[in-house]
C-alpha positions in Angstrom: 27.5 -14.6 -15.5 29.6 -13.0 -17.7 32.5 -11.0 -16.6 30.8 -7.3 -15.8 31.6 -4.2 -17.7 34.1 -2.2 -15.7 31.7 0.6 -14.3 34.2 0.7 -11.4 37.9 -0.1 -12.3 39.5 -0.5 -9.2 37.6 -3.3 -6.7 38.6 -5.7 -4.3 37.9 -9.1 -3.6 34.8 -9.9 -1.8 33.2 -6.7 -1.9 29.7 -5.8 -3.2 29.2 -2.7 -5.4 26.2 -1.7 -5.1 24.9 -0.4 -8.4 21.7 2.1 -7.5 20.2 5.2 -9.4 22.6 8.2 -7.9 21.8 9.5 -4.6 21.1 12.8 -5.6 17.8 11.6 -7.6 16.1 11.9 -5.1 15.1 13.6 -1.4 14.0 12.2 1.8 15.3 8.6 1.0 18.8 6.9 0.4 16.9 6.0 -3.0 13.7 6.4 -5.2 13.9 2.5 -5.8 12.3 0.3 -2.8 14.6 -2.5 -4.1 17.8 -0.3 -3.6 16.6 0.3 -0.6 15.8 -3.1 0.2 19.3 -4.5 -0.8 21.3 -1.9 0.8 19.5 -2.3 4.1 20.0 -6.6 4.0 24.1 -5.6 3.6 24.1 -3.5 6.2 22.3 -6.2 9.0 24.6 -8.9 7.6 27.6 -6.6 8.0 29.0 -7.6 4.3 31.0 -5.0 2.9 29.9 -3.2 -0.1 30.1 0.3 -1.3 27.6 2.5 -2.9 28.0 3.4 -6.5 26.3 5.5 -8.3 25.1 4.8 -12.0 22.3 5.5 -13.9 22.5 2.3 -15.9 20.4 -0.6 -15.9 22.0 -4.7 -15.6 21.7 -7.0 -18.3 18.4 -7.5 -17.6 17.1 -4.1 -17.8 17.0 -3.8 -13.8 18.2 -1.1 -10.9 19.6 -2.0 -8.5 22.4 -4.3 -9.8 25.8 -5.7 -7.9 29.7 -6.2 -9.5 30.9 -8.9 -7.3 34.5 -10.2 -7.9 34.0 -8.9 -11.3 30.8 -10.7 -12.1 27.4 -9.0 -12.7 24.3 -9.9 -10.8 20.8 -8.4 -11.6 17.6 -8.4 -9.5 17.8 -8.1 -5.8 15.7 -11.2 -4.7 18.5 -13.2 -6.1 21.6 -11.2 -5.6 20.3 -12.1 -2.1 19.9 -15.4 -2.4 23.0 -15.6 -3.9 25.1 -13.3 -1.2 23.1 -15.9 1.3 24.9 -18.8 0.3 28.4 -17.4 -0.7 28.7 -15.3 2.3 26.8 -18.2 4.5 24.2 -15.8 6.0 22.0 -17.4 8.4 19.3 -14.2 8.9 16.1 -17.2 7.8 18.0 -20.3 10.1 15.5 -19.0 13.0 12.3 -19.0 11.0 10.7 -22.7 10.6 8.8 -23.5 7.1 5.7 -22.2 7.9 7.1 -18.3 9.4 9.2 -18.8 5.9 6.2 -19.6 3.5 4.7 -16.8 5.6 7.5 -14.5 5.0 7.6 -15.0 1.7 3.8 -14.2 1.0 4.3 -10.6 2.6 7.2 -10.1 0.5 5.4 -11.4 -2.6 2.5 -9.1 -1.7 4.9 -6.0 -1.1 6.9 -6.3 -4.3 4.1 -7.5 -7.0 0.7 -5.7 -5.5 1.7 -3.1 -2.6 4.2 -1.5 -4.9 1.9 -0.5 -7.8 0.1 2.1 -5.4 2.9 3.9 -4.6 4.6 3.5 -8.3 0.9 4.6 -9.4 0.6 7.4 -7.4 3.9 9.3 -7.5 4.9 8.3 -11.2 1.1 8.5 -12.9 -1.3 10.1 -10.9 0.3 13.1 -9.0 4.5 13.2 -10.6 4.7 16.7 -11.9 2.6 18.1 -9.1 3.5 16.5 -6.5 6.4 13.8 -6.4 8.9 15.9 -8.6 10.1 17.9 -6.2 11.5 15.2 -4.7 12.5 13.6 -7.9 15.9 15.4 -9.5 15.9 13.3 -12.4 17.8 16.4 -14.5 18.8 20.1 -14.0 17.7 20.9 -17.4 13.7 21.6 -16.9 13.0 20.6 -20.3 15.0 16.9 -19.7 13.4 16.8 -16.1 9.9 17.2 -18.0 10.4 14.5 -20.7 11.6 12.0 -18.1 8.2 12.7 -16.5 6.5 12.2 -19.5 8.3 9.0 -20.1 8.2 7.3 -17.0 4.5 8.1 -16.5 3.6 6.8 -19.6 5.8 3.4 -18.9 4.9 2.5 -15.1 1.2 3.2 -16.7 1.1 1.0 -19.3 2.7 -1.6 -17.5 0.4 -1.3 -14.7 -2.4 -1.5 -17.3 -0.9 -4.5 -18.7 -0.4 -6.0 -15.4 -4.3 -5.3 -14.4 -3.9 -3.3 -11.7 -3.9 -0.3 -14.2 -7.5 -1.1 -15.2 -8.9 -0.1 -11.9 -9.8 3.3 -10.7 -7.1 5.9 -9.2 -9.4 5.1 -5.7 -9.4 1.0 -5.8 -5.6 1.2 -6.7 -4.9 2.7 -3.2 -7.4 1.2 -1.6 -5.5 -2.3 -2.7 -2.5 -0.5 -1.2 -3.8 0.9 2.0 -5.7 -2.8 2.7 -2.2 -4.3 2.5 -0.8 -2.0 4.6 -3.5 -2.7 7.2 -2.7 -6.2 6.7 0.7 -5.7 7.5 0.3 -4.1 10.6 -2.4 -6.7 12.0 0.8 -9.1 11.3 3.8 -7.2 12.9 1.4 -6.5 16.1 4.0 -5.7 19.0 6.7 -7.4 17.4 10.0 -5.7 17.2 10.2 -7.1 13.1 8.1 -9.0 11.2 9.1 -12.4 12.7 9.8 -12.1 15.6 12.8 -10.4 17.5 15.4 -10.7 14.7 15.4 -8.9 11.7 14.8 -11.0 8.5 14.4 -10.6 4.6 11.0 -9.3 4.8 11.9 -6.7 7.5 14.1 -5.1 5.0 11.3 -5.1 1.7 9.0 -3.8 4.2 11.6 -0.7 5.5 12.6 -0.2 1.8 8.6 -0.2 0.6 7.6 2.1 3.6 10.2 4.5 3.6 9.2 5.8 0.1 5.8 6.4 1.4 6.3 7.8 5.2 9.6 9.6 4.5 8.6 11.8 1.1 6.1 14.2 2.1 3.6 13.6 -0.2 -0.4 13.0 -0.2 0.2 9.1 -0.7 -3.7 7.8 0.6 -1.9 5.3 2.2 0.1 7.3 3.9 -2.7 8.7 5.9 -3.5 5.0 6.5 0.1 4.3 8.4 0.0 7.8 10.5 -3.6 7.3 11.1 -4.1 3.7 11.3 -0.6 1.8 11.8 1.5 3.8 14.7 3.0 0.3 14.6 4.3 0.4 11.3 6.4 3.8 12.1 7.7 3.0 14.9 9.0 -0.3 13.1 10.8 2.1 10.4 12.5 4.2 13.1 13.8 1.3 15.0 15.5 0.0 11.1 17.2 3.4 10.9 18.0 3.7 14.7 20.0 0.1 14.3 21.1 -0.2 10.6 20.4 3.1 9.5 22.6 5.7 11.6 23.5 8.0 9.1 20.2 8.1 7.7 20.5 12.1 7.6 23.4 11.7 5.6 22.6 9.1 3.2 18.9 10.6 2.3 19.3 14.1 1.5 
């Protein structure tokens, strides 16, 4: 990796500078990017020193979040976690068997590459202007906010169609997301965390995505499924908040 641009002039050795969209842009959750919340939760659980840097830009891969660590840029939340796991000798996944690691990876991919589309489709394509824009503040200028909404909605729709999921009806897309949530709830059962008594990467991922549904009070069909059929997921969210986000109210303005 090449040396990173100086987004934060002063820096400390072995401190992770977590570059995310500004907290002030979203209400109800610390960040409207589930990947940003996933990564920050992982850092908190593993007690890795970090600072949040509000940043509207993207990484060299065109992604957010990304980190600057010891003056180098590292993009992509999963590759970041993989690198920091080795660097800090994190033992988070050591409690898992090889089979459990495989199951955990399968759930992570289901959430990040399947369920995510039902969230993004509802809030950026189907109900951005009439619902979600109230919880997202891209600009103080109404015209700029409208332009942002139109660009984002078009971009997400095009990507979803290219992926394939965007070729389905709205109801079919939300059914896919709802069925994913039901599968997660069944596997979580009455366990404390997805894989047992201790949190692992899949819990960081699940938390980052689920709060986008549970903590932003818009009419996600998946939100009704969680409230009516999956109380264990709501209990899971409360556990993670209590244990690792004691400052939740300050971070989710």
